[in-house]
N, C-alpha and C positions, 0 to 999 in steps of 0.2 A: 239455153241461150234464147234471149228474147228476139223475136223477129216480127216485124210489121211490114206488110206488103200492100201498098195502095195501088188501085187501078181505076179506070173509068174516065180519066181525063181525056179531053179532046178539044178541037177547035170548033166553036159554034158561033152563030150569029146572035146578036143581042136579042133578048126575049126568049132564047132557047132554054133547054133543060139538059142537065146531066145528073147522073147518079154515080157518085164515087163509092168505092168499096175499100175496106181495110180488113185484111185477114191477119190474125195474130197467131203466133205459136210460141211455145216456151214459157207461157204463163197460164195461171188459172184465170182465164179470161173473165168469167162472170163477176169476179170480185173487184175488177179494176174500172176506174173512171177512164173514159176515152176522150181525148181532145182532138179537134181538127184545127190545124193552123194553116195560114196562108202566107206565103213569102212572095213579095213583089219587089223587083229590082228598085233599089234606092229607098226602100221603106223597111221598117222593122218588121220582124215576123209578127203576125197578128192572129190572136185567138179568135176563131170564127164561131165554133160551136163546141159544146161539151155535153156528154151524156154520162150520168153517174152509173154506178153499179146497180142502182135501183130503178134506173130509167128516167130520172129527172134530167131535163134538158135546159140548156141556156144558150143564148145566142148573142153575138156581137150586134150592135144596134143596126148596122147597115144591111144585115142579112135577115133580120127578124121578119117573119112573114113570107120570106122567099125560100129559105133553106129549112130542111127538116133533118135532124140527126136521129138515127135509130140504131138498134143493135139486135143481133140474133146470137144469143149465147150458145145455142146448139151448134152454130157454125163458126164460133170464135170470130165473128165478123161484126163490123160497124159500118154504117152507111151514111152518106151525106147526099140527100136529094136536094138538088139545086134547081130552082125555077126562076123565070123572069130574069135571066142572067144579064148582067150589065158589063160593059168593057172594064169597069173598075174591079170586077171580080176576077180578072185575069191574074194568074199567078201559079205557083207550085203549091199544091195542097198536100199536107202531111197529116197523118194520124200519129198520135203520141200516147204513151202510157208511162206513168211514173212507177217504175219498178226499182225500189230502193237499191242504191242511193241516187240513181240518175233518171232523167227522162230519156226514154227510148223513142227514136223516130224511124219511120220507114224511109224509103228512098224518094218518096213524093210522086205525085202525078200532076202533069201540066194541064192547066185549064186556060184556054185562050178564047176570049169573047171579043168578037169584032163588031163594030158599029155599022 
């Protein structure tokens, strides 16, 4: 059974930093690409960052230069380091993995950035 557990969300002031964690179980973690999505009320779910099984990263334009995605395969964990946070970064952040035939999501962790 695939399970993803996110943590690290909090309420911070604009300009602050947070580090989100995603711990996976039930999969051979090192072979999977991990995605971080953000869900904001009234908006579609947005892909924020991706890290491939080889460590290649990609970012949504608005977070490039402020967010860093990483992984620690020994811990079955992925991380999203967020700096220079803005109010528009507010949302529920989910890590996901595509384990055939569906995408699996964690429960999410809430990030709130106040101005």
